[in-house]
One Martini backbone bead per residue (centre of mass of N, CA, C, O) as a GRO file, in nm:
protein
  142
    1MET     BB    1  -2.919   2.167   1.336
    2ALA     BB    2  -2.741   2.055   1.103
    3ASN     BB    3  -2.647   2.337   1.007
    4LEU     BB    4  -2.505   2.418   1.272
    5ILE     BB    5  -2.300   2.190   1.282
    6LYS     BB    6  -2.169   2.260   1.009
    7LEU     BB    7  -2.103   2.564   1.071
    8LEU     BB    8  -1.914   2.486   1.329
    9GLY     BB    9  -1.757   2.201   1.253
   10LEU     BB   10  -1.855   1.930   1.413
   11ASP     BB   11  -1.831   1.711   1.184
   12LYS     BB   12  -1.515   1.705   1.191
   13VAL     BB   13  -1.487   1.605   1.480
   14ALA     BB   14  -1.629   1.338   1.436
   15THR     BB   15  -1.433   1.236   1.221
   16LEU     BB   16  -1.186   1.235   1.397
   17PHE     BB   17  -1.291   1.038   1.618
   18ARG     BB   18  -1.337   0.804   1.416
   19ALA     BB   19  -1.038   0.779   1.321
   20ILE     BB   20  -0.925   0.718   1.596
   21ARG     BB   21  -1.095   0.462   1.653
   22ASP     BB   22  -1.013   0.302   1.384
   23ASN     BB   23  -0.682   0.326   1.465
   24GLY     BB   24  -0.658   0.258   1.786
   25GLY     BB   25  -0.648   0.526   1.899
   26ILE     BB   26  -0.404   0.722   1.993
   27PHE     BB   27  -0.157   0.539   1.937
   28GLY     BB   28  -0.249   0.424   1.667
   29SER     BB   29  -0.270   0.700   1.528
   30LEU     BB   30   0.022   0.789   1.559
   31LYS     BB   31   0.139   0.552   1.400
   32THR     BB   32  -0.016   0.607   1.137
   33LEU     BB   33   0.084   0.896   1.099
   34TYR     BB   34   0.388   0.821   1.088
   35ARG     BB   35   0.370   0.616   0.837
   36VAL     BB   36   0.139   0.788   0.631
   37ASP     BB   37   0.054   1.099   0.690
   38GLU     BB   38  -0.245   0.980   0.761
   39LEU     BB   39  -0.594   1.010   0.867
   40LYS     BB   40  -0.824   0.744   0.828
   41SER     BB   41  -1.156   0.632   0.748
   42GLY     BB   42  -1.269   0.288   0.685
   43THR     BB   43  -1.335   0.011   0.492
   44LEU     BB   44  -1.265  -0.313   0.507
   45ILE     BB   45  -1.199  -0.512   0.222
   46GLY     BB   46  -0.897  -0.642   0.262
   47GLU     BB   47  -0.638  -0.906   0.238
   48ASP     BB   48  -0.329  -1.012   0.181
   49GLN     BB   49  -0.059  -1.236   0.190
   50LEU     BB   50   0.134  -0.991   0.321
   51GLY     BB   51  -0.076  -0.802   0.516
   52ASN     BB   52  -0.231  -0.607   0.358
   53ARG     BB   53  -0.460  -0.332   0.388
   54TYR     BB   54  -0.786  -0.252   0.246
   55TYR     BB   55  -0.951   0.060   0.172
   56GLU     BB   56  -1.278   0.237   0.196
   57ASN     BB   57  -1.407   0.582   0.116
   58ASN     BB   58  -1.669   0.767  -0.044
   59MET     BB   59  -1.621   1.058   0.095
   60HIS     BB   60  -1.401   1.078  -0.082
   61PHE     BB   61  -1.221   1.129  -0.340
   62VAL     BB   62  -1.146   1.028  -0.630
   63GLY     BB   63  -0.827   0.865  -0.559
   64ARG     BB   64  -0.871   0.878  -0.217
   65ASN     BB   65  -1.078   0.620  -0.140
   66ARG     BB   66  -0.824   0.427  -0.182
   67TRP     BB   67  -0.622   0.215   0.039
   68VAL     BB   68  -0.307   0.128   0.196
   69ILE     BB   69  -0.189  -0.082   0.460
   70TYR     BB   70   0.090  -0.186   0.558
   71ALA     BB   71   0.265  -0.409   0.699
   72ASP     BB   72   0.427  -0.417   1.005
   73LYS     BB   73   0.692  -0.582   0.918
   74VAL     BB   74   0.811  -0.334   0.732
   75GLY     BB   75   0.741  -0.063   0.842
   76MET     BB   76   0.921   0.194   0.663
   77ASN     BB   77   0.978  -0.037   0.429
   78TYR     BB   78   0.784   0.077   0.182
   79ASP     BB   79   0.623  -0.016  -0.134
   80GLY     BB   80   0.450  -0.070  -0.438
   81SER     BB   81   0.566  -0.376  -0.474
   82GLN     BB   82   0.375  -0.490  -0.216
   83VAL     BB   83   0.154  -0.503  -0.420
   84SER     BB   84  -0.063  -0.689  -0.549
   85PRO     BB   85  -0.201  -0.723  -0.867
   86GLU     BB   86  -0.497  -0.741  -0.782
   87TRP     BB   87  -0.499  -0.485  -0.593
   88PHE     BB   88  -0.396  -0.280  -0.796
   89GLY     BB   89  -0.657  -0.280  -0.972
   90TRP     BB   90  -0.838  -0.173  -0.743
   91LEU     BB   91  -0.684   0.090  -0.661
   92HIS     BB   92  -0.687   0.184  -0.998
   93TYR     BB   93  -0.983   0.125  -1.127
   94LYS     BB   94  -1.002  -0.147  -1.309
   95THR     BB   95  -1.185  -0.239  -1.063
   96ASP     BB   96  -1.464  -0.286  -0.834
   97LEU     BB   97  -1.356  -0.563  -0.762
   98PRO     BB   98  -1.241  -0.757  -0.556
   99PRO     BB   99  -1.049  -1.040  -0.581
  100TYR     BB  100  -1.255  -1.233  -0.417
  101LYS     BB  101  -1.507  -1.138  -0.644
  102ASP     BB  102  -1.337  -1.205  -0.906
  103PRO     BB  103  -1.390  -1.430  -1.171
  104SER     BB  104  -1.150  -1.323  -1.385
  105ARG     BB  105  -0.933  -1.435  -1.145
  106PRO     BB  106  -0.746  -1.682  -1.182
  107LYS     BB  107  -0.574  -1.957  -1.017
  108TYR     BB  108  -0.275  -2.090  -1.104
  109LYS     BB  109  -0.003  -2.303  -1.052
  110TRP     BB  110   0.198  -2.123  -1.242
  111MET     BB  111   0.165  -1.900  -1.057
  112MET     BB  112   0.319  -1.654  -0.892
  113ASP     BB  113   0.405  -1.499  -0.634
  114PRO     BB  114   0.444  -1.207  -0.504
  115GLN     BB  115   0.716  -0.970  -0.535
  116GLN     BB  116   0.935  -0.762  -0.435
  117ASN     BB  117   1.152  -0.515  -0.473
  118MET     BB  118   1.520  -0.569  -0.439
  119SER     BB  119   1.639  -0.313  -0.477
  120GLY     BB  120   1.916  -0.226  -0.268
  121THR     BB  121   1.989  -0.515  -0.197
  122ASN     BB  122   2.129  -0.835  -0.143
  123GLN     BB  123   1.881  -0.953  -0.346
  124ALA     BB  124   1.960  -0.841  -0.599
  125TYR     BB  125   1.984  -0.836  -0.930
  126MET     BB  126   2.262  -0.999  -1.104
  127PRO     BB  127   2.421  -1.015  -1.381
  128TYR     BB  128   2.577  -1.258  -1.591
  129SER     BB  129   2.887  -1.257  -1.758
  130THR     BB  130   3.076  -1.420  -2.043
  131THR     BB  131   3.208  -1.169  -2.139
  132ARG     BB  132   3.447  -0.969  -2.232
  133PRO     BB  133   3.566  -0.678  -2.165
  134LYS     BB  134   3.641  -0.393  -2.353
  135ILE     BB  135   3.723  -0.264  -2.082
  136GLU     BB  136   4.018  -0.215  -1.909
  137SER     BB  137   4.184  -0.177  -1.642
  138TRP     BB  138   4.432   0.012  -1.515
  139GLN     BB  139   4.775  -0.068  -1.464
  140PRO     BB  140   5.024   0.022  -1.294
  141PRO     BB  141   5.344   0.037  -1.277
  142GLN     BB  142   5.594  -0.125  -1.069
   0.00000   0.00000   0.00000
């Protein structure tokens, strides 16, 4: 019977319905599909201080079995710099332990909280120069 189900592809239908259920029904699945172009089902491993949720499903290929769903507050304006360094190591297989189980990752008071890359925004870093420019703009005669 199991071979017949697999032969007819009904196991893929069950996987689809499980993914729809895990992503919050039809509307939640459509929202997830719109935001990340992929509909997956997995085990919630943890959440970071920015609100990103990290999942794992070992039924997928290695390299595709760990993923992040970015916080809803960023909408479609998300990028890789919004992943905290601890979770970056877990996502990229530097460690198999999530940050909350890893004893080698102490948190000291001098360590800063992670910040996203602000390039392209009005909060981007702009260096201040105290030297005179070597090339000056040309002023046409009046």
